[in-house]
C-alpha positions as CSV (number, residue, x, y, z in Angstrom):
1,M,116.8,-155.9,30.8
2,Q,126.0,-154.6,29.0
3,G,131.4,-154.6,25.2
4,Q,131.0,-155.6,28.5
5,L,134.4,-156.6,28.5
6,D,134.5,-158.8,31.8
7,S,132.1,-161.5,32.8
8,M,129.8,-160.8,36.0
9,D,132.5,-162.2,38.5
10,K,135.2,-160.0,37.1
11,R,133.0,-156.7,37.1
12,A,133.1,-154.2,39.9
13,P,131.2,-155.5,43.0
14,L,127.7,-154.5,43.1
15,F,128.3,-153.1,46.6
16,V,131.8,-152.4,48.2
17,D,132.3,-154.2,51.6
18,E,131.5,-151.5,53.7
19,P,129.3,-148.8,52.2
20,D,130.1,-145.3,53.2
21,D,126.5,-144.0,53.3
22,T,123.5,-145.2,55.2
23,K,121.2,-145.7,52.3
24,T,123.7,-148.0,50.3
25,E,124.3,-150.0,53.4
26,I,120.6,-150.5,53.7
27,L,120.4,-151.5,50.2
28,K,123.0,-153.9,50.6
29,A,121.5,-155.5,53.6
30,T,118.1,-156.0,51.7
31,F,120.0,-157.4,48.7
32,D,121.6,-160.0,50.9
33,A,118.1,-160.6,53.0
34,L,116.3,-160.9,49.8
35,A,118.6,-163.5,48.2
36,E,118.5,-165.4,51.4
37,H,114.6,-165.1,52.3
38,G,113.0,-164.4,49.0
39,Y,110.3,-161.6,48.8
40,A,107.5,-163.7,50.5
41,N,109.7,-164.1,53.6
42,L,111.5,-160.7,53.6
43,T,110.7,-158.3,56.4
44,I,112.2,-155.2,57.8
45,D,113.5,-157.4,60.8
46,R,115.4,-159.7,58.4
47,I,116.9,-156.8,56.6
48,S,118.0,-155.3,59.7
49,Q,119.9,-158.6,60.5
50,H,122.1,-157.9,57.7
51,F,122.4,-154.2,58.8
52,S,125.0,-153.0,61.1
53,K,123.0,-150.1,62.5
54,S,119.7,-149.3,64.1
55,E,116.6,-151.0,62.6
56,G,115.0,-147.5,63.1
57,L,117.2,-145.9,60.6
58,V,115.6,-148.3,57.8
59,F,112.1,-147.0,58.8
60,Y,113.8,-143.5,58.6
61,H,114.7,-143.7,54.9
62,Y,111.8,-146.0,53.8
63,D,108.2,-146.3,54.2
64,G,108.1,-150.1,54.1
65,K,109.6,-153.3,52.5
66,D,108.2,-152.3,49.2
67,D,109.8,-148.8,49.4
68,V,113.3,-150.0,49.9
69,L,113.0,-152.9,47.4
70,L,112.0,-150.4,44.6
71,D,115.1,-148.3,45.7
72,L,117.1,-151.4,45.6
73,L,115.8,-152.4,42.0
74,N,116.7,-148.9,40.7
75,Y,120.4,-149.2,42.2
76,L,120.8,-152.7,40.8
77,L,119.8,-151.9,37.3
78,S,121.9,-148.4,37.4
79,R,125.0,-150.6,38.4
80,F,124.0,-153.0,35.7
81,R,124.0,-150.2,33.1
82,E,127.1,-148.9,34.4
83,V,129.3,-151.8,34.8
84,G,127.7,-154.4,32.4
85,M,125.9,-152.6,29.6
86,P,128.4,-150.1,27.8
87,V,129.6,-151.6,24.9
88,S,132.7,-150.0,23.3
89,D,132.2,-148.7,19.6
90,D,135.7,-150.0,18.8
91,G,135.7,-153.4,17.0
92,D,133.4,-154.8,14.3
93,P,129.7,-155.6,15.1
94,E,130.2,-159.4,15.5
95,T,132.9,-158.7,18.0
96,R,130.7,-156.1,19.9
97,L,127.9,-158.6,19.9
98,R,129.7,-161.4,21.2
99,S,131.5,-159.2,23.6
100,L,127.9,-158.2,25.0
101,F,126.6,-161.6,25.4
102,D,129.6,-162.7,26.9
103,Q,128.5,-160.4,29.8
104,V,124.7,-161.1,30.2
105,I,125.2,-164.8,30.0
106,P,128.3,-165.3,32.3
107,E,128.9,-168.8,33.9
108,P,127.1,-168.5,37.5
109,D,130.5,-169.8,39.2
110,E,130.3,-166.9,41.9
111,Q,128.1,-166.3,44.7
112,Q,127.6,-162.7,43.6
113,I,126.3,-163.8,40.3
114,R,123.7,-166.2,41.7
115,D,122.5,-163.8,44.4
116,Y,122.2,-161.1,41.5
117,E,120.0,-163.3,39.4
118,T,117.9,-164.5,42.3
119,V,117.3,-160.8,43.7
120,L,116.4,-159.6,40.2
121,T,114.1,-162.8,39.5
122,E,112.2,-162.1,42.6
123,L,111.9,-158.4,42.0
124,R,110.6,-159.3,38.6
125,M,108.0,-161.5,39.9
126,R,106.9,-158.3,42.1
127,A,106.9,-156.2,38.6
128,A,103.6,-158.7,37.8
129,Q,101.6,-156.9,40.6
130,D,103.3,-153.5,40.8
131,E,103.4,-150.8,38.0
132,A,106.4,-148.9,39.6
133,F,108.5,-151.9,39.4
134,Q,107.4,-152.9,35.8
135,E,108.6,-149.5,34.8
136,C,111.8,-149.9,36.0
137,F,112.4,-153.3,34.2
138,N,110.9,-151.8,31.3
139,Q,113.5,-148.9,31.2
140,S,116.4,-151.1,31.7
141,Q,115.1,-153.7,29.1
142,D,114.8,-150.9,26.6
143,V,118.3,-150.0,26.9
144,F,119.6,-153.5,26.5
145,R,117.3,-153.9,23.6
146,E,118.5,-150.6,22.0
147,T,122.1,-151.9,22.4
148,I,121.5,-154.9,20.4
149,R,119.4,-153.1,17.8
150,E,122.3,-150.5,17.4
151,I,124.9,-153.3,16.8
152,L,122.8,-155.3,14.5
153,Q,122.1,-152.2,12.3
154,D,125.6,-151.2,12.3
155,G,126.5,-154.8,11.1
156,I,123.8,-154.6,8.4
157,E,125.3,-151.3,7.2
158,S,128.6,-152.3,7.3
159,G,128.0,-155.7,5.4
160,D,129.2,-157.7,8.3
161,F,125.8,-159.1,9.1
162,R,123.2,-160.1,6.5
163,E,119.8,-158.3,6.0
164,M,117.6,-159.1,8.6
165,D,114.7,-157.5,10.7
166,P,116.9,-156.1,13.7
167,E,113.5,-155.9,15.6
168,L,112.7,-159.4,15.5
169,V,116.5,-160.7,15.8
170,T,116.4,-158.5,19.1
171,N,113.4,-160.0,20.5
172,F,114.7,-163.4,20.1
173,L,117.9,-162.9,21.8
174,V,116.4,-160.9,24.8
175,T,114.1,-163.7,25.3
176,L,116.7,-166.3,25.0
177,V,118.7,-164.3,27.7
178,S,115.6,-163.9,29.8
179,G,114.6,-167.3,29.6
180,R,117.8,-168.9,30.7
181,T,118.1,-166.7,33.5
182,F,114.7,-167.5,35.0
183,E,115.0,-171.1,34.5
184,R,118.5,-171.2,36.3
185,V,116.8,-169.3,39.3
186,T,113.8,-171.2,39.4
187,T,115.0,-174.8,38.8
188,G,118.8,-174.5,39.8
189,I,119.9,-175.9,36.5
190,S,122.3,-174.1,34.5
191,R,121.9,-175.1,30.8
192,P,125.0,-174.3,28.4
193,I,123.8,-171.9,25.6
194,Q,126.7,-170.0,24.7
195,S,127.8,-172.3,22.1
196,E,124.4,-172.3,20.3
197,L,124.3,-168.6,20.7
198,D,127.8,-168.7,18.8
199,N,126.5,-170.9,16.3
200,Y,123.3,-168.6,15.7
201,I,125.5,-165.6,15.2
202,K,127.9,-167.7,12.8
203,Y,125.1,-169.0,10.8
204,R,122.3,-166.8,10.8
205,L,123.7,-163.3,11.2
206,L,127.0,-163.3,9.7
207,A,126.9,-162.0,5.8
208,D,129.2,-164.7,4.9
209,A,127.5,-167.5,6.6
210,E,127.1,-169.8,3.4
211,D,131.0,-169.9,3.4
212,N,130.9,-171.2,7.0
213,V,128.5,-174.2,6.3
């Protein structure tokens, strides 16, 4: 599952270069190893190759691979909510909605963006088999959905947006974002969708859409 005011490459980094606590350093090492090797080929040994301290410290803090991955997922989703999800209440609903999607559909020009999407996709696949991972994604997705719904509802009440079913529109927009990310990670193809999303907002959501045709 972000006026996210800056695109992903302009946000605060997911990790500082040298984390000042051991667990965060382990999570950074796990992130790097997972982006490089994928879930199936990830081992504690490969995590340790990105970790400057003893491999024993990984086992001291975590019971195994899935334990550290679940902690990594919680960390990443928390960071996403902190630096990406908050949308300012300032501005009209259209501006807020566009700002939100400028954040969640950044152009993957930076390695951090590509790695972030790759790691989340790997972890999302794990969620198909593990309810703990699934619950983390559900909670984050609920926050994202509620953010969109609130903007849409504000727009309807202010007269900026036409009458609609906010739930159905939210489902469409969330599916669009998720599908775009999954395709990019699994095919290596990044299809531009921002212009069509702009048209969707302009012609399907704005109350004065008829005047724009």
